[in-house]
N, C-alpha and C positions, 0 to 999 in steps of 0.2 A: 606580458596581458594576463590576464585573472577569465580561466573559465570553466560553470558553472559542472560540475567534475561530476557528481552524484547527489541523495537520496539516499539517509541510511533512519528505518524503523528499528528502534531493542524495541522484540515482542519476544515473547514466553518459547515458541517454538519458533524457528527459524526453516527446518523442512515443512511444515502447515502450511505456513505463510508465504512461500513460495507456490506449493503446488495447487496453494487457492488463489493466486498470479498467474499461473499457470492454464489452472480451469478455469476460470471468469472472465478476462483481458483475453488469452493467446500468447501472452511473452511468453518468450522462450527463457529457463533459464542457463545462468553464462557457468557456474558450478557453487555447489556447496562445500564449505568446507571439511575436512575431513574429521571434525570434532561437531561439527553439525552447528560450530555457534559464528557463522558467518552463509548472507549466500549471498549473489544476485543475479539480478534477470536482466537481458535486453530488451531494452524496451526504445530504445534509438541511439537514439547521440545522452542522453545520458540515461548512466546506471541508476536502478532501483536498487538500495539492498537492505537487508536485517539481517541486525546483529540480534543474540540473545539477549537478555536480560540480566544472565550469569554474565559473559563480556561487559556492556553495559558497568553496569557496577565500579570494575577493570579501568573501563576507559572514563568512568566518571565520583571521583572521590567526595563528592560532597552530594549522593546522588542525583535522582532524579524522580520528573514523579514519571507514572507507570500508568501506559495506557490500561481502559477497564471497559470495558462491553459493554457495563454495568451504572458508569455513567457520564454523564454528558463529556461529549468528543474531548478534544482541544481547539482551539484557535489555530490550525490550520490545516491543508486538504491535501492533498495532491491530484491534479485533473491531470483525464486524459482525456484528447480527444476523437472522436467518432462522429461519422453523419448516421449515424442509429442508436441515443443513444437507450430510448426503451427497448428494441430488441437488448442494449449489454447489461445496461440493469437488472433485464427480468434474466440476461445468463449470471452474473453478481449472485443473483437471490438462488439462483438454482444452488452455485458453486459452492453454497455455502454466507453467499453475508446475508445483513441486514439493512435491513430500510432505513434511512432518515428519514428521506424526505427523495419522495416520488416528482418526475419527474414536470417540469414547469420550463416556463418559453419568458422568459428573461425578454424586459424594455428592447433592450433593443437587437431581443431575435432569435440569442443566445439559447441552445436547449443544454437544463443541465437536470443533472438527478444525484441524489448523494445516498452511500453505503458504506455499513462499515464493519471491517470482522472482529 
């Protein structure tokens, strides 16, 4: 049996990224490695992890596209479900996120909003 276990985001600053998700979304820190190259958040059944771009370069010998807040976002998203999208969106902005798309209701009734850090 195969189970989806975690998502890893390659980031410049693991500790800063963990702190953002703690502050913006109230996730709990599982751990950060002593060298600050890797960290995990407890988010339910699936772990949200962060690895430094330095560590990523050792994992991906051919390189990778680094996320850059100054350019368009990648064609991927990390989705969180909540009863109050607008409130969580505003909390994320207060915690340092930038607005990608304000909250709107999709034709099927789902309310969505997009931020990035």
